[in-house]
Kinemage of the C-alpha trace (Angstrom):
@kinemage 1
@onewidth
@group {chain A} dominant
@subgroup {mainchain}
@vectorlist {calphas} color= white
{ca met a 1} P 45.922 122.580 -21.991
{ca asn a 2} L 45.414 124.201 -18.592
{ca ile a 3} L 48.258 124.637 -16.124
{ca ala a 4} L 48.717 125.650 -12.507
{ca ile a 5} L 51.853 127.476 -11.427
{ca val a 6} L 53.048 126.479 -7.955
{ca gly a 7} L 55.399 129.175 -6.692
{ca tyr a 8} L 54.979 132.702 -8.008
{ca gly a 9} L 58.476 134.133 -7.802
{ca arg a 10} L 60.517 135.330 -10.756
{ca met a 11} L 60.329 131.975 -12.511
{ca gly a 12} L 56.612 131.693 -11.875
{ca his a 13} L 56.014 135.067 -13.503
{ca glu a 14} L 58.171 134.111 -16.478
{ca ile a 15} L 56.320 130.806 -16.900
{ca glu a 16} L 52.999 132.641 -16.865
{ca lys a 17} L 54.189 134.964 -19.641
{ca ile a 18} L 55.526 132.130 -21.826
{ca ala a 19} L 52.452 129.957 -21.290
{ca lys a 20} L 50.061 132.729 -22.285
{ca ala a 21} L 52.137 133.491 -25.384
{ca lys a 22} L 51.741 129.827 -26.393
{ca gly a 23} L 47.987 129.900 -25.883
{ca ile a 24} L 48.108 127.804 -22.714
{ca asp a 25} L 45.603 128.777 -20.026
{ca val a 26} L 47.027 129.499 -16.573
{ca val a 27} L 43.988 128.633 -14.479
{ca ser a 28} L 45.658 128.737 -11.081
{ca ile a 29} L 48.644 130.478 -9.483
{ca ile a 30} L 49.463 129.063 -6.050
{ca asp a 31} L 51.729 130.777 -3.556
{ca pro a 32} L 51.116 131.388 0.173
{ca asn a 33} L 53.220 134.559 0.185
{ca ala a 34} L 52.538 136.272 -3.164
{ca ser a 35} L 49.803 138.889 -2.967
{ca asp a 36} L 49.064 138.554 -6.686
{ca ala a 37} L 48.634 134.753 -6.621
{ca thr a 38} L 45.133 133.413 -7.237
{ca his a 39} L 45.357 130.797 -4.469
{ca arg a 40} L 47.265 130.316 -1.232
{ca glu a 41} L 47.407 126.520 -1.215
{ca ile a 42} L 46.994 123.337 -3.219
{ca asn a 43} L 43.380 122.258 -2.756
{ca glu a 44} L 40.288 121.216 -4.682
{ca asp a 45} L 39.581 124.776 -5.758
{ca ser a 46} L 43.114 125.554 -7.021
{ca met a 47} L 43.324 122.181 -8.821
{ca gln a 48} L 40.012 122.546 -10.638
{ca asp a 49} L 40.348 122.187 -14.452
{ca val a 50} L 44.167 121.815 -14.183
{ca asp a 51} L 45.953 119.393 -16.514
{ca val a 52} L 49.564 119.962 -15.403
{ca cys a 53} L 51.154 121.737 -12.418
{ca ile a 54} L 54.538 123.455 -12.783
{ca asp a 55} L 56.439 123.650 -9.499
{ca phe a 56} L 59.169 126.248 -8.902
{ca thr a 57} L 59.159 126.512 -5.124
{ca thr a 58} L 61.799 125.507 -2.552
{ca pro a 59} L 63.630 122.196 -1.970
{ca asn a 60} L 61.920 121.665 1.388
{ca ser a 61} L 58.415 121.988 -0.049
{ca val a 62} L 58.696 119.833 -3.185
{ca ile a 63} L 57.643 116.481 -1.696
{ca asp a 64} L 54.743 118.090 0.140
{ca ser a 65} L 53.589 119.684 -3.127
{ca ile a 66} L 53.886 116.383 -5.015
{ca gln a 67} L 51.878 114.595 -2.325
{ca lys a 68} L 49.099 117.192 -2.405
{ca ile a 69} L 48.947 117.482 -6.207
{ca ser a 70} L 48.972 113.694 -6.666
{ca lys a 71} L 45.780 113.384 -4.602
{ca phe a 72} L 43.998 115.290 -7.363
{ca arg a 73} L 45.598 113.094 -10.105
{ca lys a 74} L 47.322 116.013 -11.817
{ca asn a 75} L 50.586 115.655 -13.729
{ca ile a 76} L 53.591 117.617 -12.519
{ca val a 77} L 56.653 119.442 -13.827
{ca val a 78} L 59.247 120.025 -11.076
{ca gly a 79} L 61.766 122.754 -11.862
{ca thr a 80} L 62.822 123.276 -8.243
{ca thr a 81} L 66.385 122.118 -7.555
{ca gly a 82} L 68.180 120.820 -4.468
{ca trp a 83} L 65.673 118.097 -3.462
{ca tyr a 84} L 67.178 115.100 -5.264
{ca asp a 85} L 67.870 113.112 -2.093
{ca lys a 86} L 64.099 112.513 -2.085
{ca leu a 87} L 63.755 111.275 -5.669
{ca glu a 88} L 62.773 107.744 -4.669
{ca glu a 89} L 60.108 109.083 -2.331
{ca ala a 90} L 58.725 111.173 -5.195
{ca arg a 91} L 58.851 108.212 -7.581
{ca lys a 92} L 56.839 106.118 -5.111
{ca ile a 93} L 54.144 108.807 -4.820
{ca val a 94} L 53.919 109.149 -8.604
{ca asn a 95} L 53.651 105.407 -9.196
{ca gln a 96} L 51.061 104.906 -6.466
{ca ser a 97} L 48.966 107.805 -7.773
{ca asn a 98} L 49.305 106.744 -11.425
{ca ile a 99} L 50.196 110.263 -12.576
{ca gly a 100} L 53.019 111.662 -14.693
{ca leu a 101} L 55.972 113.705 -13.400
{ca ile a 102} L 59.017 115.156 -15.126
{ca tyr a 103} L 61.879 116.878 -13.288
{ca ala a 104} L 65.142 118.539 -14.270
{ca ser a 105} L 68.046 120.333 -12.688
{ca asn a 106} L 67.589 122.815 -15.529
{ca phe a 107} L 64.751 122.934 -18.058
{ca ser a 108} L 66.591 125.196 -20.480
{ca ile a 109} L 66.773 123.439 -23.861
{ca gly a 110} L 70.149 125.099 -24.464
{ca val a 111} L 71.525 123.754 -21.185
{ca asn a 112} L 70.363 120.260 -22.059
{ca val a 113} L 72.101 120.529 -25.417
{ca phe a 114} L 75.147 121.699 -23.412
{ca phe a 115} L 74.908 118.524 -21.293
{ca lys a 116} L 75.191 116.432 -24.452
{ca ile a 117} L 78.154 118.468 -25.708
{ca val a 118} L 79.961 118.074 -22.360
{ca glu a 119} L 79.217 114.344 -22.352
{ca asn a 120} L 80.760 113.890 -25.795
{ca ala a 121} L 83.784 116.028 -24.856
{ca ala a 122} L 84.293 114.031 -21.652
{ca lys a 123} L 84.360 110.779 -23.597
{ca ile a 124} L 87.147 112.204 -25.776
{ca ile a 125} L 89.139 113.596 -22.813
{ca asn a 126} L 88.831 110.228 -21.076
{ca asn a 127} L 91.294 108.902 -23.650
{ca ile a 128} L 93.786 111.770 -23.275
{ca glu a 129} L 95.309 111.647 -19.795
{ca asp a 130} L 97.311 114.863 -20.242
{ca tyr a 131} L 94.133 116.869 -19.540
{ca asp a 132} L 92.868 117.614 -16.077
{ca val a 133} L 89.213 118.595 -15.567
{ca tyr a 134} L 87.420 121.383 -13.685
{ca gly a 135} L 84.168 123.298 -13.565
{ca tyr a 136} L 82.587 126.361 -11.998
{ca glu a 137} L 79.249 128.120 -12.023
{ca leu a 138} L 77.997 131.638 -11.313
{ca his a 139} L 74.506 132.656 -10.194
{ca his a 140} L 72.642 135.630 -8.721
{ca asn a 141} L 72.967 136.413 -5.035
{ca lys a 142} L 69.401 135.307 -4.216
{ca lys a 143} L 69.863 131.684 -5.293
{ca ile a 144} L 69.299 129.478 -2.259
{ca asp a 145} L 71.187 126.315 -3.254
{ca ser a 146} L 74.869 125.819 -3.990
{ca pro a 147} L 76.176 124.239 -6.107
{ca ser a 148} L 73.406 124.610 -8.646
{ca gly a 149} L 71.491 121.558 -9.780
{ca thr a 150} L 72.940 122.143 -13.240
{ca ala a 151} L 76.483 122.116 -11.842
{ca lys a 152} L 75.796 118.808 -10.105
{ca thr a 153} L 74.483 117.314 -13.340
{ca leu a 154} L 77.568 118.509 -15.238
{ca ala a 155} L 79.894 117.154 -12.551
{ca glu a 156} L 78.137 113.790 -12.619
{ca ile a 157} L 78.429 113.653 -16.419
{ca leu a 158} L 82.176 114.256 -16.113
{ca ile a 159} L 82.658 111.676 -13.352
{ca lys a 160} L 80.680 109.088 -15.293
{ca asn a 161} L 82.646 109.527 -18.512
{ca ile a 162} L 86.211 110.274 -17.299
{ca lys a 163} L 87.476 107.188 -15.513
{ca arg a 164} L 90.414 108.888 -13.784
{ca lys a 165} L 87.970 111.110 -11.879
{ca ser a 166} L 85.935 109.415 -9.156
{ca lys a 167} L 85.324 111.996 -6.397
{ca leu a 168} L 83.472 115.330 -6.468
{ca glu a 169} L 84.474 118.389 -4.447
{ca tyr a 170} L 82.112 121.371 -4.460
{ca gly a 171} L 83.434 123.403 -1.533
{ca lys a 172} L 86.626 125.138 -0.494
{ca ile a 173} L 89.755 122.973 -0.643
{ca asp a 174} L 92.527 123.865 1.831
{ca arg a 175} L 94.933 121.246 0.551
{ca lys a 176} L 96.396 119.828 -2.609
{ca ile a 177} L 93.650 118.331 -4.733
{ca glu a 178} L 93.947 114.597 -5.388
{ca pro a 179} L 94.323 113.290 -8.954
{ca asp a 180} L 90.994 111.441 -8.840
{ca glu a 181} L 89.077 114.495 -7.546
{ca leu a 182} L 87.017 116.896 -9.653
{ca his a 183} L 86.563 120.389 -8.236
{ca phe a 184} L 83.371 122.184 -9.324
{ca ala a 185} L 83.180 125.607 -7.658
{ca ser a 186} L 80.332 128.105 -7.165
{ca val a 187} L 80.138 131.904 -7.147
{ca arg a 188} L 77.124 133.972 -6.038
{ca ala a 189} L 76.887 137.658 -6.974
{ca gly a 190} L 74.629 140.288 -8.448
{ca ser a 191} L 71.865 139.350 -10.879
{ca ile a 192} L 73.586 136.621 -12.946
{ca pro a 193} L 70.853 134.299 -14.333
{ca gly a 194} L 73.296 131.414 -14.656
{ca thr a 195} L 76.725 130.663 -16.150
{ca his a 196} L 78.339 127.214 -16.251
{ca ile a 197} L 81.882 126.469 -17.418
{ca val a 198} L 83.596 123.099 -17.883
{ca gly a 199} L 87.328 123.101 -18.588
{ca phe a 200} L 89.999 120.644 -19.700
{ca asp a 201} L 93.533 121.793 -18.961
{ca ser a 202} L 96.944 120.488 -20.038
{ca ser a 203} L 100.460 121.935 -19.826
{ca ala a 204} L 100.052 123.059 -23.434
{ca asp a 205} L 96.552 124.551 -23.540
{ca thr a 206} L 93.090 124.899 -22.046
{ca ile a 207} L 89.767 123.951 -23.598
{ca glu a 208} L 86.632 125.524 -22.103
{ca leu a 209} L 82.979 124.835 -22.791
{ca lys a 210} L 80.603 127.525 -21.571
{ca his a 211} L 76.873 128.110 -21.329
{ca val a 212} L 75.568 131.564 -20.413
{ca ala a 213} L 71.897 132.227 -19.744
{ca arg a 214} L 70.908 135.773 -20.751
{ca asn a 215} L 67.672 135.663 -18.751
{ca arg a 216} L 65.108 133.256 -17.308
{ca glu a 217} L 63.154 132.923 -20.520
{ca gly a 218} L 64.991 129.758 -21.588
{ca phe a 219} L 64.251 128.020 -18.276
{ca ala a 220} L 60.569 128.996 -18.430
{ca leu a 221} L 60.213 127.974 -22.074
{ca gly a 222} L 61.672 124.544 -21.338
{ca ala a 223} L 59.364 124.085 -18.341
{ca val a 224} L 56.311 124.945 -20.448
{ca met a 225} L 57.499 122.544 -23.165
{ca ala a 226} L 57.869 119.896 -20.448
{ca ala a 227} L 54.280 120.537 -19.339
{ca gln a 228} L 53.123 119.968 -22.906
{ca trp a 229} L 55.253 116.808 -23.115
{ca ile a 230} L 54.062 115.267 -19.801
{ca asn a 231} L 50.395 116.085 -20.399
{ca gly a 232} L 48.525 112.794 -20.681
{ca lys a 233} L 51.550 110.635 -19.784
{ca lys a 234} L 51.947 108.337 -16.783
{ca gly a 235} L 55.224 107.608 -15.024
{ca phe a 236} L 58.340 109.196 -13.581
{ca tyr a 237} L 60.609 110.988 -16.068
{ca asp a 238} L 63.566 113.326 -16.189
{ca ile a 239} L 64.524 115.881 -18.825
{ca asn a 240} L 66.606 113.323 -20.743
{ca asp a 241} L 63.441 111.454 -21.672
{ca met a 242} L 62.013 114.595 -23.250
{ca met a 243} L 65.275 115.545 -24.936
{ca lys a 244} L 65.430 112.169 -26.689
{ca ser a 245} L 62.234 113.066 -28.512
{ca ile a 246} L 63.680 116.482 -29.471
{ca ile a 247} L 67.278 115.736 -30.475
{ca gly a 248} L 67.328 111.944 -30.536
{ca gly a 249} L 69.993 109.752 -28.978
{ca glu a 250} L 70.114 106.598 -26.933
């Protein structure tokens, strides 16, 4: 399999390393600002011999990248976060072009296992009203979106499975929080790759579930696995579709 990396920042470099270790050929590295990229833009030359493109760019450029890549009938992995208000637009492009695309708020296999654990815990807590619910996440000071895509996914899992929570609050709250609100806070500092905590608190005790990323390797490995999974497929998928084939489930 041959891949193109779209966006050659820290994640792009990590993806290149993982792909090469797996014997996958990186035939094109596309970034208008990186001096060590092989190409500046998505065009016929940079798409030559590519099977799957892996996009880790910026939220504002994702749809443009999908549009350009789809013209060359290449499948796509989108690891960029913060663009999910345009999912239907992306789905339309994918369906019209008859290509395959998979996206995720976080491609780390460990994080996706964490999603399942939180989902199961939320279903239990739904039946025990003594517990309130909260969450927070920490990331490095260069991350450009807040809250993280992973935090949003976790918050949505909690809202979906705990009936007494129906509203999400991600920002500062200068008032008493309402019983039906879930507060999921964000912290940005230093070089933290990513930490996500979900908590259930009662007057008697606190239960916390925590995922800590040690580095970016897990994210890159999952993205490369997603490229292998989407290769040859048609349609619009998210990480849950791939995880079903790995760990099973409905």
